[in-house]
C-alpha positions as CSV (number, residue, x, y, z in Angstrom):
1,X,-155.9,-28.8,-50.2
2,X,-157.9,-27.1,-52.8
3,X,-158.8,-23.6,-53.4
4,X,-160.6,-21.4,-56.1
5,X,-157.4,-21.7,-58.2
6,X,-156.9,-25.7,-58.3
7,X,-160.8,-26.0,-58.7
8,X,-160.6,-23.6,-61.6
9,X,-157.9,-25.5,-63.1
10,X,-159.9,-28.8,-62.1
11,X,-163.0,-27.0,-64.0
12,X,-160.9,-26.1,-67.2
13,X,-159.0,-29.6,-67.4
14,X,-162.9,-31.0,-67.5
15,X,-164.1,-28.6,-70.1
16,X,-160.9,-28.6,-72.3
17,X,-159.7,-31.8,-72.0
18,X,-156.4,-30.5,-71.6
19,X,-154.1,-30.0,-68.5
20,X,-152.2,-27.1,-70.9
21,X,-155.3,-25.7,-72.2
22,X,-156.7,-25.2,-68.7
23,X,-153.7,-23.4,-67.5
24,X,-153.2,-21.2,-70.4
25,X,-156.9,-20.2,-69.9
26,X,-155.8,-19.2,-66.4
27,X,-152.6,-17.3,-67.8
28,X,-150.7,-20.1,-65.9
29,X,-147.6,-21.7,-67.4
30,X,-147.6,-25.3,-68.7
31,X,-145.1,-26.2,-66.1
32,X,-147.0,-24.7,-63.1
33,X,-150.3,-26.6,-64.3
34,X,-148.7,-29.6,-64.2
35,X,-146.9,-29.2,-60.8
36,X,-151.0,-28.2,-59.5
37,X,-152.2,-31.4,-60.8
38,X,-149.4,-33.4,-59.7
39,X,-149.6,-32.1,-56.3
40,X,-153.4,-32.4,-55.9
41,X,-152.7,-35.9,-57.7
42,X,-150.2,-37.0,-54.6
43,X,-152.5,-35.4,-52.0
44,X,-155.7,-37.4,-52.5
45,X,-156.0,-41.2,-52.1
46,X,-156.6,-41.6,-55.6
47,X,-155.8,-39.2,-58.4
48,X,-157.9,-36.3,-59.5
49,X,-157.0,-36.2,-63.4
50,X,-155.7,-38.6,-65.4
51,X,-153.7,-38.1,-68.5
52,X,-152.2,-39.2,-71.6
53,X,-149.2,-38.0,-73.4
54,X,-149.4,-36.5,-76.9
55,X,-148.5,-38.0,-79.9
56,X,-150.1,-38.7,-83.3
57,X,-153.2,-39.3,-81.7
58,X,-153.2,-36.4,-79.2
59,X,-152.6,-36.4,-75.5
60,X,-155.5,-35.6,-73.2
61,X,-156.4,-35.4,-69.5
62,X,-159.6,-35.8,-67.8
63,X,-160.9,-35.8,-64.2
64,X,-161.5,-39.0,-62.5
65,X,-164.4,-39.7,-60.6
66,X,-162.8,-38.9,-57.3
67,X,-161.6,-35.6,-59.4
68,X,-165.1,-35.1,-60.2
69,X,-166.2,-35.8,-56.5
70,X,-163.7,-33.1,-55.0
71,X,-164.6,-30.4,-57.4
72,X,-168.3,-31.0,-56.3
73,X,-167.8,-31.1,-53.0
74,X,-165.4,-27.7,-53.0
75,X,-168.4,-25.8,-55.2
76,X,-171.0,-26.7,-52.6
77,X,-168.8,-25.9,-49.7
78,X,-167.7,-22.4,-51.6
79,X,-171.5,-21.8,-52.6
80,X,-172.6,-22.3,-48.7
81,X,-169.9,-20.6,-47.3
82,X,-170.5,-17.8,-49.4
83,X,-174.5,-17.6,-48.6
84,X,-173.8,-18.0,-45.0
85,X,-171.5,-14.9,-45.2
86,X,-173.6,-12.4,-47.4
87,X,-173.8,-9.9,-45.0
88,X,-170.6,-10.0,-43.8
89,X,-169.2,-10.0,-47.4
90,X,-171.3,-7.0,-48.2
91,X,-170.0,-5.0,-45.2
92,X,-166.5,-5.6,-46.1
93,X,-167.5,-4.4,-49.9
94,X,-168.7,-1.2,-48.3
95,X,-165.4,-0.8,-46.6
96,X,-163.3,-0.7,-49.9
97,X,-162.4,2.3,-51.4
98,X,-164.4,3.9,-54.4
99,X,-161.6,3.5,-57.0
100,X,-164.1,5.3,-59.4
101,X,-162.4,8.7,-58.1
102,X,-158.6,7.7,-58.6
103,X,-156.7,8.2,-61.9
C-alpha cells in the first residue's frame, strides 16, 4: 500500500505543493506521479492528496489530514524497523562487495 517511493512522493507533494514538481524531483514522469497518487487515493478510505487544476491562478496539491497521518505512520514504522534490525543491516552491509576495488 505504501513504501519508500510512495512516501517520498507524498513528502515531495507536502514540500512543493505540486504533484508534478514532486515527481520531477524524484526523476519520475508527470504521468507516473499522477498514477501513483490516484492509486493511493483509491486505496485508502479517504484521499491522501487533494489537487486543484492549473490555470491563471495556478494549480497545486496538498496532503489531506489522512495523507499526513499515513505518511507519519509510515515514517514511524520505518524508523522502528530500522532500529530493531540495526545489527542485521550491518551484517548485510558487511557481505557487500567492495566496489572501490573495481574499475
